[in-house]
N, C-alpha and C positions, 0 to 999 in steps of 0.2 A: 440306090438313091431313094429317099423317102417319097412317098406318094404326094404329088402336089395338086392342090385345088385352090385356085384363087377366089372362088365363090364362097361366100360365107355359108357354112353348113347349118342345117336346121338342128340336128342333134349329133353330138359326139357321144358314142358309147365308150365309156372309159372302163376297161376290163383288166383283169390280172393277166400278165404276160404269158402265163402258163396255159391260157385258154385258147391258144392258136399259134400261128407263126406267119411271118411275112413271106409272101410269094416272090417270084423273080422280079416283079414290077415294084416291089416295096409295099404292096398293099397287105395289111394284116388280115388274115383269113381265120375265122373262128373254127374250132373243131366241131365236127358234126355231133349232134345229140346233146350238146351242152345247153345249159340254161341260157347262156349268152346267145347261142345261135337262135333259140326260140324268141328271145327278146328282139334280136336284130330283125327277124322276119316280121314281127308285129310292128316294129317301128317303120320299116321300109314300106309296109303296106299303107301307112298313114302319111309319112313325111317324105318329101322328095329327095332330100340330100342328107343321108345318114352315113357317118364315117366312124369306123372302129379304131380306137387308139389304145394300145397297150400301155399300162402304167409301168415304166421302167424297162429294162434295168437301169438305164441312164435317166434319172429323174429330171434333171435340168432339161435334157433334150425333150422329154415328154411335155414339159410345161411350155417350151418353145413351140412345139408342134401345136398345142392347144391355142396358143396366141396367134399362130398363123391361120388356123381354121376359123377363129372368131365364132365359136358355136353360139347359137341362140340359147342353147341349154345343153348341159352335160348330163347324160343318163349314167349315174355313178353305180357301177356294178363291182367295184373293187372290194376285196375282202382282206387283203394283207399287204404288207411291205416286206419283201424278201422272205416270204412264207411265214411271217409272224402276224397272226390274226389280231393280236392285241394292238397292232398299230394301224388298224383300219381308220381310226379317228384322225390320224395324221394326214391322210390323203384328203379327207374332207376339210381339215384345217388349211391345207395348202390351197385347195380350190377357193376357200374363203379369202385367203390372203391375196390370191391372184384375181379376186373379184369375178370369178366365174359363177354363173347361175347353175345349179345342179339339183338333181332329184334326190330325195331321201333325207334321212336324219343327218344333222350336222355333228361336228366333233364332240360337243358336250353330251348330246344324247347317246351317241355311240359308246362313249366311255361309261355313262351312267347305266345303260342297259347291260353292258358286258359284266359289270360288277354284280355278281349274283347275291351278294350280301347287301351291299349299299342300295341296290335297286329295290330290294324287299323293304328296306327301312324307309325309303322315300315313298313307295306306294302305300305302305302301312300308314304313314303320316297323312296320306290323302284319303284314308278311310277304307282301304282295301284289306281283306283278310289274307295274311301270308303265313307260311309255316314258321314255327319257332325254330331258331337256328343259332349256331355259333360258328366262329372261324378258328382255324388252327394255322399257326405260323410255323414254317419249317425251322427247326433248331430250337424251338421253345417247348416247354413241357406239353406232352400229348395227353390231354385228359378232357373228359366230358364234364362241363360245369353243372350237370344235373338234369339234362334233357332226357326224357324217357326214350328207351329203344322201342322199335327199330328206328334207325336213322339212314338217310341217304347221304353219301359222302362223294363230293365232286370238286373239281378245281373251281376256285372262286371266280377266276376270269376266263374259264374255258369257253370254247365256242360250241354252240349246239349241244350235242351229247358226247363230246370228247371225254374219254376216260369214264364213261358211264356204262356199266354192265351189270349183270346180275349180282356180282360181288360187291357192287356199290351199296347194296342194302346190308347194313350191319346190325347185329342184334345184341352185341355185348361190347364191353370195353376192350376185350382182347381182339375181337374182329375189327373194331374201330382202328386200333393201332396197326394191325396187319394191313388194312386197306390204305391207311394214310401213308405208311412207309412204302407200300408198293407204288403209289402214285408219285411220291417224292423221289423214288429211284429213277423216274423218268422226267419229272418236272420239278421246278424249284418254287413254284408259286403257292400262295396260301390255299387252304381248302375251306369249303363251307360244308357244314354238317347240319342237315335240317330234318325236322320230323317227317317221317314217312306218312304221306296222306294216302290212305287206301281209298280207291274209288275209280272213277272214269276219267280218262284223258280227254280234255275239252280244248279245242283250238278255235280261236276267234280272229278272223281277218278284219283289218281296219283300212279304210281308204279316205283320203281327204285330211283336212286339218281341223275339222270340228271335233272329232272325226266321225265318219259314218261307220257304225259298228255292224258288221255283216253277220248273217246267221251262223251259229256255232256248228262245228263239226266235231265228231268224236272218233277216237280209235277204238276198234273192237277186236279183242283176241277171241277167236272162235273156239279154240281148243280149251278143254277143261282138264287137261292132264296136269298133274301137280307141278311139272317142270315148265309149264307155259309161262311166258313173261308176264309180269304184273305191272310193268311200267315201261316207258319208251327208252330203250337202250340205244347205244351207237349202232350196234349190229342190226337191231330191228329197223332203224331208220335207213340203213344203207345196204342191207342184204335182202334182195328180193326173194331168194330161195328160203331164207330164214322166215320171212313173213308168210310165205306160202306154207311152210311146215307147220306154223302155229295158227294158220288161218286168220291172219291179221288183215282187217279191212277197215275202211273209213265210211262213215255215213253222216247224214245230217243228225244233229243231236236233238232228241225230243226232251224238252226241259219244262218244268212247271213254270207258271207265269211269274212267280216270285223270283225264281232263278234267272229267267230271261231278263227281268228288270235289273237284277244284280249284275248280269253280264254287261249290259249297257252301261251301268253306272261305274262298275269297276274298270271296264276297258277304257272308257274316256278318261277316268281319273288317272290310270296308269300311263296312258298315252301322253297326257300333259305333264304329269310328274316327272317322267323320264325324258321330256323334251323331244319326243318322237315327231317325225314330220312325214307327210305325204301318204305313207302306207306302212304297214307292219302287221305283225301277228302277235297275239298274246296267248300263252299256254296256261291252262288251269287244271286242277284236279277237283272233281266233284264227288263228295262222299255220299254214301247211301242215305245219310241223314239230311242231305241237301246243303252241306257246307261247301261253298265255292271258294277255292283257295288259289291265289296267284302263284304260279311257279316261275315263269320268266317271260320277258318281252323280247321280241325279235324285230329290231328296227330295220334290218336288211334281210327280211325273210325270203325264202326260196321262191323265185318267180318262174320256176319250171311249170309248164302246164300240168295240171292234174297231180301236183305233188302229194296231195292227200286223197287222191282218187279223182274221178271225173268231176271237174268244176266244184270241188269241195274245199279249196283253199280260200279263194275270194268268192264266196257264194253269191250267186246272182249277177256276176259280171263275167261276160264272155271274155276269154283271153285276148281276143283281137281288139277288144275295147279296154281291157285292163291296163295294158302297157301305155297306150296313148293317154289314158286318164291320169296315170301317174305323172306323165309329162305336163299335162295341162294343169294338174293340181299344183305342181311345183311352180309353174309360171304364174298362176294366180296368187300363190303365196308371195312371190317376189313383187308382183304388182301392188299388193296390199301394204307393202312396207312404207 
């Protein structure tokens, strides 16, 4: 039997069903060590009645459960529908349709940020520097319209660093075709090919809806061996042993005053252009010449503590305060309507 609670709850944590399982009493228990478990602990330290609800596999039953609970707000941590990450917007749209208040970016913003080509065009129109790029459609002629090599090749609608490895950096038409066909052997979606920006990886957290732009963090590859990674790949982000091998660390970014101002201007412009809400992260590359270039926006950025090292993701905000602040930011947004 489902867990019953007639009292209206303060916060429902809506999570992917793979993040835990129901116990014998019907209560959904999150797996240990997950981002969701960390968020739950932070919420329960602040709010009296927090209930975890998995999204699916029976979607109508999930919505009935939410209606029963009548949450004051939903902390939306879902990332996919039936393991399809491109459908994360559909969950937000469903919450809108059912008139639930929830944290984070809405369906329009989730779709805009996921499109690695469209998002660049939108932020470029807002005055932000972006890499030159073009797209390739599966089944159409595979050619470079004239962009200089090297290029980074990745899925246009990919999540995070999916399909991004050292081989994503191509230096010729031949390598471009090899890489595109390799991705298309696994995926059917379009590809984005963008100019490779040599330089530093800069990450900027944002909180609020103005938003407040937090101090920038950068990734540092300590190894100087020729084979050391020169950009953030899927393996680098997800394999601790690999990061240790190449002495990858994170630190507060020391930036010239001009670049600091640009970080503020670019981040706010991108946040609004992509209809982001409540919190997020924006990734840049900074060249040796001081060119700051937008790479992508993360409207549902990882909320695991110390994702980029100790207190370096949302700089200046302790984790125990970050999660409640996201809740209160969303509440304030709804009150302002």
